[in-house]
C-alpha positions as CSV (number, residue, x, y, z in Angstrom):
1,X,-38.5,41.4,-40.1
2,X,-40.4,43.5,-37.5
3,X,-43.2,40.9,-37.4
4,X,-40.7,38.3,-36.4
5,X,-38.8,40.4,-33.8
6,X,-41.8,42.4,-32.4
7,X,-44.9,40.5,-33.3
8,X,-47.1,42.4,-30.9
9,X,-46.2,45.8,-32.4
10,X,-48.5,47.2,-35.0
11,X,-45.8,49.4,-36.5
12,X,-42.2,48.7,-37.5
13,X,-40.6,51.9,-36.2
14,X,-38.7,50.2,-33.4
15,X,-37.3,47.6,-35.7
16,X,-36.3,50.2,-38.3
17,X,-34.6,52.3,-35.7
18,X,-32.6,49.3,-34.5
19,X,-31.6,48.4,-38.1
20,X,-30.5,52.0,-38.7
21,X,-28.4,51.9,-35.6
22,X,-26.8,48.6,-36.7
23,X,-26.3,50.2,-40.1
24,X,-24.4,53.0,-38.5
25,X,-22.1,50.4,-36.9
26,X,-21.7,48.7,-40.3
27,X,-23.3,45.5,-39.1
28,X,-26.1,45.4,-41.6
29,X,-26.9,46.9,-45.0
30,X,-29.8,47.2,-47.3
31,X,-29.7,44.6,-50.0
32,X,-32.5,46.1,-52.1
33,X,-35.9,47.9,-52.0
34,X,-38.9,45.9,-53.3
35,X,-41.6,47.3,-55.4
36,X,-43.9,47.8,-52.3
37,X,-41.0,49.9,-50.8
38,X,-40.2,47.3,-48.2
39,X,-36.4,47.0,-47.7
40,X,-34.5,43.7,-47.6
41,X,-31.7,43.9,-45.0
42,X,-28.7,41.6,-44.8
43,X,-25.7,41.3,-42.5
44,X,-22.4,42.8,-43.5
45,X,-19.2,40.7,-43.2
46,X,-18.5,42.4,-39.9
47,X,-22.1,41.8,-38.7
48,X,-22.0,38.2,-39.9
49,X,-18.8,37.5,-37.8
50,X,-20.3,39.0,-34.7
51,X,-23.5,37.1,-35.2
52,X,-21.6,33.8,-35.4
53,X,-19.8,34.5,-32.2
54,X,-23.0,35.4,-30.4
55,X,-25.2,32.6,-31.7
56,X,-23.2,29.6,-32.8
57,X,-22.1,28.6,-29.2
58,X,-25.9,28.2,-28.5
59,X,-26.3,25.9,-31.4
60,X,-27.9,28.4,-33.8
61,X,-26.6,28.2,-37.4
62,X,-26.1,31.5,-39.2
63,X,-26.9,31.7,-42.9
64,X,-24.2,32.1,-45.4
65,X,-22.8,35.6,-45.9
66,X,-24.4,37.6,-48.7
67,X,-21.5,39.1,-50.5
68,X,-21.9,42.5,-52.2
69,X,-21.9,42.0,-56.0
70,X,-22.0,44.8,-58.4
71,X,-22.8,45.0,-62.1
72,X,-19.5,45.4,-63.9
73,X,-21.0,48.0,-66.3
74,X,-23.4,50.1,-64.3
75,X,-21.8,49.5,-60.9
76,X,-25.3,48.8,-59.4
77,X,-25.6,46.4,-56.5
78,X,-26.9,43.1,-57.6
79,X,-29.2,41.3,-55.2
80,X,-32.2,40.2,-57.3
81,X,-31.7,36.5,-56.5
82,X,-32.4,37.1,-52.8
83,X,-35.4,39.3,-52.6
84,X,-38.8,37.6,-53.1
85,X,-37.9,34.1,-52.0
86,X,-36.0,35.4,-48.9
87,X,-38.9,37.7,-48.0
88,X,-41.4,34.7,-48.3
89,X,-39.2,32.6,-46.0
90,X,-38.9,35.4,-43.5
91,X,-42.7,36.1,-43.7
92,X,-43.4,32.4,-43.1
93,X,-41.2,32.4,-40.0
94,X,-42.8,35.5,-38.8
95,X,-46.3,34.0,-39.1
96,X,-45.2,30.9,-37.3
97,X,-43.6,32.9,-34.5
98,X,-46.7,35.1,-34.2
99,X,-48.8,32.0,-33.6
100,X,-46.5,30.9,-30.8
101,X,-44.8,28.2,-32.9
102,X,-41.0,28.6,-32.4
103,X,-39.0,31.3,-30.7
104,X,-36.8,33.8,-32.5
105,X,-33.7,31.7,-32.2
106,X,-35.6,28.5,-33.0
107,X,-35.6,29.2,-36.8
108,X,-32.8,28.2,-39.1
109,X,-32.5,28.8,-42.8
110,X,-30.7,26.9,-45.5
111,X,-30.0,23.8,-43.4
112,X,-28.2,21.2,-45.4
113,X,-29.0,17.5,-45.4
114,X,-26.3,15.4,-47.1
115,X,-27.3,12.3,-48.9
116,X,-25.3,9.1,-49.5
117,X,-24.2,10.3,-53.0
118,X,-22.9,13.6,-51.6
119,X,-25.9,15.7,-52.8
120,X,-26.9,18.3,-50.2
121,X,-30.6,19.0,-49.9
122,X,-31.1,22.4,-48.2
123,X,-34.3,23.2,-46.3
124,X,-35.5,26.7,-46.7
125,X,-36.6,26.9,-43.1
126,X,-36.3,24.6,-40.0
127,X,-38.5,25.3,-37.0
128,X,-38.3,23.7,-33.6
129,X,-41.2,24.3,-31.3
130,X,-41.8,21.3,-28.9
131,X,-43.9,23.5,-26.6
132,X,-46.3,24.0,-29.5
133,X,-46.5,20.3,-30.4
134,X,-44.0,20.7,-33.3
135,X,-40.7,19.4,-32.0
136,X,-39.2,19.8,-35.5
137,X,-40.5,20.6,-39.0
138,X,-38.8,21.3,-42.3
139,X,-40.3,23.9,-44.6
140,X,-39.9,24.5,-48.3
141,X,-41.2,27.8,-49.5
142,X,-42.2,27.8,-53.2
143,X,-43.2,30.8,-55.2
144,X,-44.1,28.4,-58.1
145,X,-40.7,29.1,-59.6
146,X,-40.0,25.3,-59.4
147,X,-41.6,22.6,-61.4
148,X,-43.9,20.2,-59.5
149,X,-41.5,17.3,-60.3
150,X,-38.7,19.2,-58.6
151,X,-40.8,19.3,-55.4
152,X,-41.4,15.6,-55.7
153,X,-37.6,15.1,-56.0
154,X,-37.1,17.2,-52.9
155,X,-39.6,15.0,-51.0
156,X,-37.8,11.9,-52.2
157,X,-34.4,13.2,-51.0
158,X,-35.8,14.0,-47.6
159,X,-37.2,10.5,-47.4
160,X,-33.9,9.0,-48.4
161,X,-32.0,11.2,-45.9
162,X,-34.4,10.0,-43.2
163,X,-33.4,6.4,-43.9
164,X,-29.6,6.9,-43.7
165,X,-27.4,5.4,-41.0
166,X,-24.8,7.4,-39.1
167,X,-21.1,6.7,-40.0
168,X,-20.5,5.0,-36.7
169,X,-23.5,2.6,-37.0
170,X,-23.0,-0.9,-35.8
171,X,-21.4,-3.2,-38.4
172,X,-24.2,-5.7,-38.0
173,X,-26.8,-3.0,-38.8
174,X,-24.8,-1.8,-41.8
175,X,-24.4,-5.4,-43.1
176,X,-28.2,-5.9,-42.7
177,X,-29.0,-2.8,-44.7
178,X,-26.6,-3.7,-47.4
179,X,-27.9,-7.3,-47.6
180,X,-31.3,-6.3,-49.0
181,X,-32.8,-2.9,-50.1
182,X,-35.7,-2.9,-47.7
183,X,-33.7,-3.8,-44.6
184,X,-33.5,-0.2,-43.5
185,X,-37.2,-0.4,-42.6
186,X,-36.3,-2.8,-39.8
187,X,-33.8,-0.4,-38.3
188,X,-35.2,1.6,-35.4
189,X,-35.3,5.4,-35.8
190,X,-33.0,5.8,-32.8
191,X,-30.3,4.2,-34.8
192,X,-30.7,6.4,-37.8
193,X,-28.8,9.5,-38.8
194,X,-31.7,11.9,-38.5
195,X,-32.0,11.3,-34.8
196,X,-28.5,12.6,-34.3
197,X,-29.6,15.9,-35.9
198,X,-33.2,16.4,-34.8
199,X,-35.2,15.4,-31.7
200,X,-37.9,12.8,-31.8
201,X,-41.0,14.1,-33.5
202,X,-43.4,12.5,-30.9
203,X,-45.3,10.8,-33.8
204,X,-44.7,7.9,-36.1
205,X,-42.7,8.6,-39.2
206,X,-39.8,10.7,-40.3
207,X,-39.3,14.5,-39.9
208,X,-42.4,16.3,-41.1
209,X,-42.1,18.4,-44.2
210,X,-44.3,21.5,-45.1
211,X,-44.7,23.1,-48.5
212,X,-45.7,26.7,-48.2
213,X,-46.7,28.2,-51.6
214,X,-46.6,32.0,-52.0
215,X,-47.5,34.5,-54.7
216,X,-49.3,32.0,-56.9
217,X,-52.9,31.0,-57.9
218,X,-55.1,28.4,-56.3
219,X,-55.2,26.4,-59.5
220,X,-51.4,26.1,-59.6
221,X,-51.3,25.1,-56.0
222,X,-54.0,22.5,-56.6
223,X,-52.1,21.1,-59.6
224,X,-48.9,20.9,-57.6
225,X,-50.5,19.2,-54.6
226,X,-52.1,16.7,-57.0
227,X,-48.7,15.9,-58.5
228,X,-47.1,15.6,-55.0
229,X,-49.8,13.1,-54.0
230,X,-49.5,11.0,-57.1
231,X,-45.8,11.0,-57.9
232,X,-44.7,11.2,-54.3
233,X,-47.1,8.5,-53.0
234,X,-44.3,6.1,-52.0
235,X,-42.7,8.7,-49.7
236,X,-45.6,10.2,-47.8
237,X,-48.2,7.4,-47.9
238,X,-48.7,5.0,-45.0
239,X,-48.8,1.3,-45.5
240,X,-50.9,-1.6,-44.3
241,X,-49.8,-3.3,-41.1
242,X,-48.5,-6.9,-41.4
243,X,-51.0,-8.5,-39.0
244,X,-52.8,-11.8,-38.4
245,X,-56.1,-9.9,-38.7
246,X,-56.1,-8.0,-42.0
247,X,-59.9,-7.7,-42.1
248,X,-60.2,-6.3,-38.6
249,X,-57.3,-3.9,-38.6
250,X,-57.9,-0.7,-40.7
251,X,-55.0,1.3,-39.1
252,X,-52.1,2.4,-41.2
253,X,-48.4,2.2,-40.7
254,X,-46.8,5.6,-40.8
255,X,-43.4,4.6,-39.5
256,X,-41.5,4.8,-42.8
257,X,-43.4,7.8,-44.2
258,X,-42.6,11.5,-44.4
259,X,-45.6,13.5,-43.0
260,X,-46.3,16.2,-45.6
261,X,-48.5,19.2,-45.1
262,X,-49.2,22.1,-47.5
263,X,-50.6,25.6,-47.2
264,X,-50.1,29.0,-48.7
265,X,-48.4,32.1,-47.2
266,X,-51.6,34.1,-48.0
267,X,-53.7,31.8,-45.8
268,X,-51.2,32.0,-43.0
269,X,-51.3,35.8,-43.2
270,X,-55.0,36.0,-43.4
271,X,-56.1,33.4,-40.9
272,X,-53.0,32.7,-38.9
273,X,-50.9,29.6,-38.5
274,X,-53.1,28.2,-35.8
275,X,-56.2,28.1,-38.0
276,X,-57.3,25.2,-40.1
277,X,-55.3,26.1,-43.1
278,X,-53.0,23.0,-43.4
279,X,-53.8,20.1,-45.6
280,X,-52.1,16.7,-45.1
281,X,-51.3,14.8,-48.2
282,X,-53.7,11.9,-48.5
283,X,-56.5,13.6,-46.7
284,X,-59.3,15.9,-47.7
285,X,-60.0,19.2,-46.1
286,X,-57.9,21.5,-44.0
287,X,-56.9,21.1,-40.4
288,X,-54.8,22.9,-37.8
289,X,-51.1,22.1,-38.0
290,X,-51.0,19.8,-35.0
291,X,-54.1,17.9,-36.1
292,X,-52.7,17.6,-39.6
293,X,-49.4,16.1,-38.2
294,X,-51.3,13.6,-35.9
295,X,-52.0,10.1,-37.1
296,X,-55.4,9.1,-35.6
297,X,-55.4,6.0,-37.8
298,X,-51.8,5.2,-36.9
299,X,-50.1,3.0,-34.3
300,X,-52.4,3.7,-31.4
301,X,-55.4,2.6,-33.4
302,X,-53.4,-0.4,-34.6
303,X,-52.7,-1.5,-31.0
304,X,-56.4,-1.1,-30.0
305,X,-57.7,-2.9,-33.1
306,X,-55.3,-5.7,-32.9
307,X,-56.0,-6.2,-29.2
308,X,-59.8,-6.3,-29.9
309,X,-59.3,-8.7,-32.8
310,X,-57.0,-10.9,-30.7
311,X,-59.6,-11.0,-27.9
312,X,-62.4,-11.8,-30.4
313,X,-60.2,-14.6,-32.0
314,X,-59.6,-16.1,-28.6
315,X,-63.3,-16.1,-27.8
316,X,-64.1,-17.7,-31.2
317,X,-61.4,-20.4,-30.6
318,X,-62.8,-21.0,-27.1
319,X,-66.3,-21.4,-28.5
320,X,-65.1,-23.8,-31.2
321,X,-63.2,-25.8,-28.6
322,X,-66.2,-25.9,-26.3
323,X,-68.4,-27.2,-29.2
324,X,-65.9,-30.1,-29.7
325,X,-65.9,-31.0,-26.0
326,X,-67.0,-34.7,-25.5
327,X,-70.1,-35.6,-23.6
328,X,-70.4,-38.5,-21.2
329,X,-72.5,-41.3,-22.8
330,X,-73.5,-42.5,-19.3
331,X,-74.5,-39.4,-17.4
332,X,-74.6,-36.7,-20.1
333,X,-72.1,-34.4,-18.4
334,X,-69.4,-32.6,-20.4
335,X,-65.8,-33.7,-19.9
336,X,-63.5,-31.6,-17.8
337,X,-60.3,-30.3,-19.4
338,X,-58.3,-32.9,-17.4
339,X,-60.5,-35.8,-18.5
340,X,-60.5,-34.6,-22.1
341,X,-56.7,-34.4,-22.1
342,X,-56.5,-37.8,-20.4
343,X,-58.5,-39.6,-23.2
344,X,-56.7,-37.8,-26.1
345,X,-53.1,-37.6,-25.1
346,X,-51.2,-40.7,-26.2
347,X,-49.3,-41.4,-23.1
348,X,-52.4,-41.3,-20.9
349,X,-55.0,-42.6,-23.3
350,X,-53.9,-46.3,-22.8
351,X,-54.8,-46.0,-19.1
352,X,-57.9,-43.9,-19.5
353,X,-60.4,-46.8,-19.5
354,X,-63.7,-46.3,-21.2
355,X,-63.1,-43.1,-23.3
356,X,-66.8,-42.4,-23.7
357,X,-67.4,-41.6,-20.0
358,X,-66.5,-38.5,-18.0
359,X,-64.2,-38.3,-15.0
360,X,-66.7,-39.0,-12.2
361,X,-68.1,-42.0,-14.1
362,X,-64.6,-43.2,-14.7
363,X,-63.9,-42.8,-11.0
364,X,-66.9,-45.0,-10.3
365,X,-65.6,-47.6,-12.7
366,X,-62.2,-47.6,-11.0
367,X,-63.9,-47.9,-7.6
368,X,-65.9,-50.9,-8.7
369,X,-62.9,-52.5,-10.3
370,X,-60.9,-52.0,-7.2
371,X,-63.7,-53.5,-5.0
372,X,-63.9,-56.5,-7.3
373,X,-60.2,-57.0,-7.1
374,X,-60.1,-56.9,-3.3
375,X,-63.0,-59.2,-3.1
376,X,-61.4,-61.7,-5.4
377,X,-58.1,-61.6,-3.5
378,X,-59.8,-62.2,0.0
379,X,-59.6,-65.8,1.6
380,X,-62.8,-67.9,1.5
381,X,-65.2,-67.9,4.6
382,X,-64.7,-71.0,6.9
383,X,-67.5,-73.7,6.8
384,X,-69.4,-75.1,10.0
385,X,-68.8,-78.8,11.1
386,X,-65.8,-81.0,12.2
387,X,-62.5,-80.1,10.9
388,X,-59.9,-82.8,10.4
389,X,-57.0,-82.8,12.7
390,X,-54.2,-83.3,10.2
391,X,-51.7,-84.0,12.9
392,X,-53.6,-86.8,14.7
393,X,-55.7,-88.0,11.8
394,X,-59.1,-87.7,13.4
395,X,-61.9,-85.1,13.3
396,X,-62.7,-82.6,16.1
397,X,-65.8,-80.6,16.3
398,X,-65.5,-76.8,16.0
399,X,-66.6,-75.1,19.2
């Protein structure tokens, strides 16, 4: 706890003194003492009530009250179900806080996410640290007490929760989703339930999920991660974009996927949260947390690749069109767009004249035809000699 409240202190004396003072006021109590002599402290009923009054108006959820339960025979305080896992959750929060990810009141534990069938999936830890590039992230802390298939089921439930609509969703949207199973993919994230609960992530996809393994072996972690990748592929994996240029676009569509990263508590404690200790499902190697959450092959790459492919396609079409452009059989010049359209469009082709000649040559033809018409319509030139005087019936000489 002192790593979370006083991360810069090398010793926990100040935190212990504060806890002892709170204990004197009956606000906290010792739940149990672990084998390494570290103590697990919890709030008393009185302390829980004061914490709710202090924190809940600020939007901070307080964990459920740990009631004191005693063995009916020995009278010993029972608290074994709270120790190791709770300590791992707190240690993870402490490591995140020490790395500058999340402030002390930016962590919440046991946050419920209710599904359509009424099942509530509770996240061990929720952190909000927009200033560190992590607006929101859900964390599941696993001490390998759960089967790998159980973790896949958790991933599936978070994916399903991210696709839910709020109760007051527009009727048209609700009818669309009910009409076909995949229609929810066409609903913008702004219209989904999760955006009422959490801020935008700043990246494509649903709320990111982190699995932090503690007190286990590397082999077990590797086997679990392999199972998550294989059995949970539908929920974390991106898809191909539906594009007109499938060969030119290699980007992936992450909009319907849950970004999943994994690490171990031991790595966080040894190297720090800011080190390259996070692995994104579907990738090889380890990265920093923000790099692991980024999608360099996502929507930004898609826009760039599609723009390049579209430009290349337009150039190809233009070259093909240019290759088909007619050439004047008289002067050898290529047709202009206007002349090409004139000889091919039905409404103008009947008046286009000789379709094998270009515009200037056609203009020359028109000029010659006009000159010939004018010449044909002109009166004949008068002849020399006497003209008959039609009125008097005799000839008179032209002067």
